[in-house]
C-alpha positions in Angstrom: -60.9 90.9 25.2 -60.5 88.9 22.0 -57.8 91.3 20.9 -55.7 90.8 24.1 -56.0 87.0 23.8 -54.9 87.2 20.1 -51.9 89.4 21.1 -51.0 87.1 23.9 -51.2 84.0 21.6 -49.0 85.8 19.0 -46.4 86.7 21.7 -46.6 83.1 23.0 -46.2 81.7 19.4 -43.2 84.0 18.8 -41.6 83.0 22.1 -42.1 79.3 21.2 -40.7 79.8 17.7 -37.6 81.6 19.2 -37.2 78.9 21.7 -37.3 76.2 19.0 -34.8 78.1 16.9 -32.4 78.4 19.9 -32.8 74.7 20.6 -32.0 73.8 17.0 -28.9 76.0 17.0 -27.8 74.4 20.3 -28.3 70.9 18.9 -26.4 71.8 15.8 -23.5 73.2 17.8 -23.5 70.2 20.1 -23.4 67.9 17.0 -20.4 69.8 15.7 -18.7 69.5 19.1 -19.3 65.8 19.1 -18.0 65.4 15.5 -14.8 67.4 16.5 -14.4 65.3 19.6 -14.7 62.0 17.6 -12.3 63.3 15.0 -9.8 64.3 17.8 -10.3 60.9 19.4 -9.5 59.1 16.1 -6.4 61.2 15.7 -5.2 60.5 19.2 -5.8 56.8 18.8 -3.6 56.9 15.6 -1.0 58.8 17.5 -1.0 56.3 20.3 -0.7 53.4 17.8 2.2 55.1 16.1 4.0 55.7 19.4 3.4 52.1 20.5 4.9 51.0 17.2 7.9 53.3 17.7 8.4 52.0 21.2 8.3 48.4 20.0 11.0 49.3 17.4 13.1 51.2 19.9 12.9 48.3 22.5 13.7 45.6 19.9 16.4 43.5 21.5 18.2 42.9 18.1 18.3 46.7 17.5 19.5 47.4 21.0 22.2 44.8 20.7 23.4 46.4 17.5 23.4 49.9 19.1 25.2 48.5 22.2 27.8 46.8 19.9 28.6 50.0 18.0 28.3 52.6 20.7 29.7 50.8 23.8 32.3 48.2 24.6 29.9 46.3 26.9 29.9 42.5 26.9 27.8 39.9 28.7 29.3 39.1 32.1 31.0 35.7 32.7 31.3 33.6 35.8 34.8 35.0 36.6 33.2 38.4 37.3 30.8 37.1 39.9 31.9 37.4 43.5 30.4 36.5 46.9 30.1 39.0 49.8 33.5 38.2 51.3 35.3 38.7 48.0 33.3 41.9 47.4 34.3 43.3 50.8 37.9 42.3 50.1 37.8 44.1 46.7 36.6 47.2 48.5 39.4 46.9 51.0 37.1 46.2 54.0 39.3 43.9 56.0 37.0 44.2 59.1 34.0 42.7 57.2 33.1 39.2 58.4 30.2 37.7 56.5 27.5 36.3 58.7 27.2 32.6 58.9 24.8 31.1 56.4 21.4 31.4 57.9 19.7 28.1 58.6 16.9 27.1 56.2 13.5 28.0 57.5 11.3 25.4 59.0 9.3 23.4 56.5 5.9 24.6 57.7 7.1 28.2 57.1 7.8 27.3 53.5 4.5 25.5 53.1 2.7 28.6 54.6 4.5 30.9 52.1 3.5 28.6 49.2 -0.1 28.5 50.4 -0.2 32.3 50.6 1.3 32.6 47.1 -1.3 30.3 45.7 -4.1 32.4 47.4 -2.7 35.6 46.0 -2.5 34.0 42.5 -6.1 32.7 42.8 -7.4 36.2 43.5 
């Protein structure tokens, strides 16, 4: 009886030791995974920072103006280029186009209501 108990305790002790060993290995592997993930995260953050800096450089208005000046013949528009709806229709050759009369201004309470709604939206 004592011999069976001793064998049982030895088997139980061996199982516990094996379980502890597996737990330590699992913890070690998880720590390595965490370290790799943190390293990857740092690398990704650096990459994001570099891409943001590159975007800022590429979107720089001064740089874009220089590129536009050397690669295209675009110029800022002037007031002579602006046309109204009738003139636009005439330029397209649509002689049948008749612009609608200017719509009357909305009632003042409609404007006040729109302003109140805009303020509510901004407050939220």
